[in-house]
Backbone as JSON, one array per atom type, in Angstrom:
{
  "sequence": "XXXXXXXXXXXXXXXXXXXXXXXXXXXXXXXXXXXXXXXXXXXXXXXXXXXXXXXXXXXXXXXXXXXXXXXXXXXXXXXXXXXXXXXXXXXXXXXXXXXXXXXXXXXXXXXXXXXXXXXX",
  "N": [[10.45, 17.2, 23.07], [11.64, 14.19, 20.25], [11.44, 14.26, 16.84], [9.29, 12.48, 15.03], [9.18, 11.03, 12.0], [8.37, 10.16, 8.91], [8.83, 9.59, 5.39], [6.3, 7.5, 4.05], [4.07, 5.68, 4.26], [3.75, 1.96, 3.29], [2.0, -0.01, 2.22], [0.72, -3.47, 1.93], [0.17, -6.67, 1.01], [-0.1, -9.88, 2.63], [1.36, -12.42, 1.48], [3.51, -14.27, 1.07], [4.8, -15.09, -1.76], [5.49, -12.71, -2.97], [7.22, -10.97, -1.65], [9.84, -10.64, -2.0], [10.09, -9.32, -4.22], [8.84, -6.84, -3.68], [10.4, -5.63, -1.5], [12.92, -5.41, -2.78], [11.4, -3.24, -4.74], [10.97, -1.22, -3.17], [13.03, -0.47, -2.08], [15.01, 0.28, -3.76], [13.1, 2.81, -4.76], [12.66, 4.03, -1.97], [14.31, 5.87, 0.43], [16.37, 3.88, 2.41], [14.75, 3.58, 6.73], [12.73, 5.6, 5.76], [10.15, 4.83, 5.6], [6.77, 3.7, 6.58], [5.8, 0.38, 7.1], [3.27, -1.96, 6.42], [1.56, -5.01, 6.13], [-1.52, -6.76, 4.8], [-3.95, -9.04, 4.79], [-4.85, -9.45, 1.34], [-4.94, -6.86, 1.41], [-5.54, -3.9, 0.03], [-8.64, -4.33, 0.38], [-9.77, -4.81, 3.06], [-10.82, -1.86, 3.43], [-11.18, -0.69, 5.7], [-9.12, -1.49, 7.73], [-7.02, -0.52, 6.56], [-6.93, 2.08, 6.37], [-6.95, 2.82, 9.2], [-3.98, 2.22, 10.02], [-2.95, 4.45, 7.91], [-4.07, 7.01, 9.31], [-2.94, 6.27, 12.01], [-0.04, 6.12, 11.18], [0.37, 9.02, 10.17], [-0.52, 10.47, 12.25], [1.53, 9.84, 13.68], [4.4, 9.87, 12.26], [4.09, 11.57, 10.48], [3.41, 11.26, 7.69], [4.05, 11.6, 4.16], [3.05, 10.36, 2.11], [1.51, 8.16, 0.68], [1.74, 4.4, -0.06], [0.18, 1.95, -1.74], [-0.15, -1.48, -2.56], [-1.23, -3.8, -4.35], [-1.99, -7.59, -6.02], [-1.49, -10.08, -8.19], [-3.11, -12.91, -8.2], [-4.09, -13.27, -5.78], [-4.73, -14.53, -2.31], [-6.0, -13.6, -0.8], [-8.21, -11.99, -1.64], [-9.65, -14.1, -3.02], [-11.4, -15.8, -5.42], [-12.79, -13.54, -6.27], [-10.86, -11.83, -6.99], [-9.77, -10.46, -9.45], [-7.99, -8.58, -12.28], [-9.08, -6.5, -13.2], [-11.38, -5.72, -10.43], [-9.56, -5.4, -8.06], [-7.91, -3.27, -9.01], [-10.24, -1.62, -9.84], [-10.45, -1.28, -7.22], [-8.74, -0.46, -6.13], [-8.4, 2.44, -6.91], [-10.46, 3.47, -5.42], [-9.87, 3.0, -3.39], [-7.59, 5.29, -2.88], [-9.36, 7.62, -3.35], [-10.99, 8.05, -1.08], [-8.8, 8.17, 0.22], [-7.36, 10.61, -0.39], [-10.0, 11.94, 0.3], [-9.94, 12.42, 3.45], [-7.53, 12.92, 3.77], [-6.42, 14.95, 1.86], [-3.99, 16.08, 1.5], [-2.51, 14.03, 1.42], [-0.33, 12.3, -0.91], [-0.3, 9.86, -2.72], [0.23, 6.71, -4.11], [-0.31, 3.64, -6.03], [-0.21, 0.11, -6.51], [-0.16, -2.55, -9.54], [0.63, -5.68, -8.47], [2.33, -8.01, -10.09], [2.62, -11.71, -11.23], [5.36, -12.87, -11.78], [6.39, -10.66, -11.07], [6.12, -8.04, -12.41], [5.43, -5.05, -11.83], [2.46, -2.61, -11.73], [1.81, 0.68, -12.51], [-0.55, 1.99, -11.17]],
  "CA": [[10.16, 15.57, 22.34], [12.51, 13.91, 18.94], [10.93, 14.5, 15.57], [9.37, 10.8, 14.3], [9.08, 11.39, 11.03], [9.03, 9.39, 7.58], [8.37, 10.1, 4.13], [6.0, 6.93, 3.6], [3.34, 4.03, 4.84], [4.16, 1.46, 2.49], [0.71, -1.13, 2.31], [0.9, -4.68, 0.63], [-0.47, -7.76, 1.35], [0.81, -10.6, 3.73], [2.13, -13.43, 0.38], [5.53, -14.49, 0.64], [5.49, -14.93, -2.99], [5.95, -11.29, -3.51], [7.99, -10.28, -0.12], [11.29, -9.69, -2.6], [9.25, -8.22, -5.51], [8.53, -5.55, -2.79], [11.49, -5.19, -0.99], [13.66, -4.44, -4.01], [11.07, -2.1, -5.16], [11.12, -0.68, -1.99], [14.95, -0.32, -1.38], [14.88, 1.22, -5.04], [12.52, 3.5, -4.82], [12.3, 4.4, -0.74], [15.56, 5.53, 1.46], [16.32, 3.1, 4.4], [14.4, 4.26, 7.03], [11.95, 6.44, 5.12], [8.92, 4.58, 6.0], [6.78, 2.44, 7.75], [5.3, -0.61, 6.71], [2.41, -2.92, 7.2], [0.89, -5.89, 5.09], [-2.81, -7.49, 5.41], [-4.24, -10.24, 3.95], [-5.75, -8.97, 0.42], [-4.32, -4.96, 0.86], [-6.92, -2.76, 0.41], [-9.58, -5.89, 0.11], [-10.17, -4.88, 4.26], [-9.9, -1.05, 3.62], [-11.16, 0.19, 7.29], [-7.52, -1.3, 8.38], [-5.79, -0.08, 5.97], [-8.08, 3.39, 7.16], [-6.79, 2.9, 10.22], [-2.92, 2.44, 10.18], [-2.82, 5.68, 7.43], [-3.7, 7.75, 10.79], [-1.49, 6.28, 13.04], [1.12, 6.75, 10.53], [-0.31, 10.33, 9.31], [-0.48, 11.35, 13.44], [2.89, 9.92, 14.66], [5.3, 9.99, 11.18], [3.48, 12.52, 9.54], [4.17, 10.9, 6.7], [3.75, 12.58, 2.81], [2.72, 9.24, 1.17], [0.48, 6.31, 1.27], [1.75, 3.55, -0.85], [-0.41, 0.34, -2.09], [0.82, -2.56, -3.3], [-2.55, -5.45, -4.93], [-1.38, -8.53, -6.46], [-2.03, -10.79, -9.23], [-3.69, -14.29, -7.78], [-4.48, -12.96, -3.79], [-6.3, -15.54, -1.84], [-7.39, -12.51, 0.35], [-9.62, -11.49, -2.35], [-10.21, -15.09, -3.88], [-11.97, -16.16, -7.09], [-13.33, -12.17, -7.33], [-9.98, -10.8, -7.03], [-9.38, -10.03, -10.89], [-7.22, -7.22, -11.82], [-10.94, -5.14, -12.59], [-12.16, -5.37, -9.41], [-8.53, -5.59, -6.85], [-7.77, -2.4, -10.24], [-11.11, -0.63, -9.17], [-10.35, -1.02, -5.27], [-7.1, 0.69, -4.96], [-8.15, 3.34, -7.39], [-11.54, 3.36, -4.65], [-9.09, 3.86, -1.27], [-7.51, 6.56, -3.49], [-10.48, 8.25, -3.27], [-10.92, 7.55, 0.57], [-8.1, 8.32, 1.17], [-7.85, 11.52, -0.09], [-11.29, 12.48, 0.57], [-9.58, 12.52, 4.53], [-6.31, 13.49, 3.85], [-6.31, 15.81, 0.54], [-2.24, 16.94, 1.13], [-1.37, 13.31, 1.1], [0.39, 11.98, -2.1], [-0.77, 7.61, -3.09], [0.58, 5.73, -5.65], [-0.84, 2.13, -6.47], [0.27, -0.47, -8.1], [-0.86, -3.91, -9.1], [2.05, -6.56, -8.8], [1.97, -8.93, -11.34], [3.08, -12.41, -10.37], [6.62, -12.79, -12.44], [7.76, -9.14, -10.17], [6.13, -6.83, -12.83], [4.52, -4.13, -10.77], [1.85, -2.19, -12.86], [1.16, 1.28, -11.65], [-2.58, 2.28, -11.86]],
  "C": [[11.1, 15.83, 20.51], [11.2, 13.7, 17.58], [11.25, 12.81, 15.04], [8.52, 10.59, 13.34], [9.38, 10.98, 10.07], [8.17, 9.55, 6.2], [6.53, 9.1, 3.87], [5.56, 5.84, 4.51], [3.44, 3.38, 3.05], [2.45, 0.22, 2.53], [0.53, -2.66, 1.25], [0.39, -5.85, 1.47], [0.94, -8.68, 1.79], [1.36, -11.44, 2.66], [3.4, -13.5, 0.34], [6.15, -14.25, -0.37], [6.18, -13.74, -3.25], [6.87, -10.88, -2.55], [9.34, -10.05, -1.34], [11.2, -9.51, -3.72], [8.97, -7.25, -4.31], [9.39, -5.05, -2.21], [12.4, -4.67, -1.85], [12.61, -2.82, -4.47], [11.28, -1.16, -4.11], [12.87, 0.79, -1.4], [15.1, 0.71, -2.61], [13.89, 2.56, -5.38], [12.47, 4.41, -3.31], [13.56, 4.5, 0.24], [15.21, 4.88, 2.22], [15.33, 4.21, 4.97], [13.96, 5.49, 7.08], [10.74, 6.13, 5.17], [8.12, 3.94, 6.76], [6.32, 1.91, 6.66], [4.44, -1.35, 7.19], [1.85, -3.81, 6.21], [-0.08, -6.21, 5.31], [-3.12, -8.13, 4.19], [-5.0, -9.77, 2.71], [-5.25, -7.23, 0.73], [-5.17, -3.97, 1.36], [-8.59, -3.21, 0.37], [-10.72, -5.42, 1.69], [-9.85, -2.87, 4.38], [-10.39, -0.11, 5.26], [-10.24, -0.32, 7.79], [-6.69, -1.16, 7.94], [-6.29, 1.67, 6.28], [-6.94, 3.89, 8.53], [-5.5, 3.61, 10.46], [-3.12, 3.35, 9.4], [-3.41, 6.4, 8.5], [-3.27, 7.34, 11.5], [-0.32, 6.54, 12.5], [1.12, 8.14, 9.78], [0.45, 10.25, 11.2], [0.99, 10.97, 13.89], [3.97, 9.75, 13.78], [5.38, 10.73, 10.55], [3.96, 12.71, 8.87], [2.9, 11.63, 5.3], [2.93, 11.65, 2.25], [2.26, 8.66, 0.65], [0.92, 5.37, -0.18], [1.23, 2.04, -1.07], [0.07, -0.81, -2.88], [-0.65, -3.89, -3.86], [-1.17, -5.98, -5.32], [-2.08, -9.22, -6.89], [-2.47, -12.55, -7.74], [-3.5, -14.01, -6.51], [-5.94, -13.86, -3.61], [-6.7, -14.68, -0.95], [-8.4, -12.08, -0.44], [-10.92, -13.2, -2.8], [-11.05, -15.22, -5.62], [-13.05, -14.6, -7.66], [-11.75, -11.32, -7.25], [-9.11, -10.81, -8.5], [-8.41, -9.24, -10.73], [-8.24, -6.36, -12.5], [-10.96, -5.07, -11.45], [-10.77, -5.01, -8.26], [-8.42, -3.49, -7.75], [-8.51, -1.0, -9.48], [-10.74, -0.54, -7.89], [-9.63, -0.31, -4.91], [-7.92, 2.43, -5.82], [-9.67, 3.76, -6.68], [-11.0, 3.96, -3.67], [-8.48, 4.98, -2.22], [-8.09, 7.35, -2.73], [-11.08, 8.73, -1.74], [-9.97, 8.63, 0.84], [-7.57, 10.09, 1.28], [-8.43, 12.95, 0.27], [-10.36, 13.24, 2.39], [-8.36, 13.0, 4.31], [-5.96, 14.17, 2.54], [-4.53, 16.37, 0.5], [-1.77, 15.65, 1.12], [-0.86, 12.63, -0.3], [-0.28, 10.04, -1.97], [-1.05, 7.62, -4.16], [-0.16, 4.41, -5.25], [-0.85, 2.34, -7.36], [-0.18, -2.2, -7.61], [0.68, -4.92, -9.6], [1.7, -8.01, -9.55], [3.97, -11.0, -10.49], [4.83, -12.51, -10.96], [7.3, -11.37, -11.78], [7.46, -7.67, -11.07], [5.5, -5.72, -11.85], [4.09, -2.37, -12.03], [1.49, -0.6, -12.07], [-0.35, 1.98, -12.12], [-2.95, 3.76, -11.11]]
}
């Protein structure tokens, strides 16, 4: 069977306003064809859905890294989507991922409306 491995799984929110920024970041930081990509409203807000995708990507494509990108003014979070809440959720998600998959690297970012990526 052919080796279907890739470097990373990139998980973002679905929000169209941020796709250009995310695409640019990916093109500057990951080689073409080296990542899986999924999007959920609120990104890590629905952690169970996120973890299911991580398990699948790890099993099928032997990923080495998970990249989580939440963003400012997230409708998926609604009024509770403060920077503090989303930062907390990203850190908590990292801990849960590392508990289940200690070999995976995890990068987390908070993407601002102006396209600035804040590494957490």
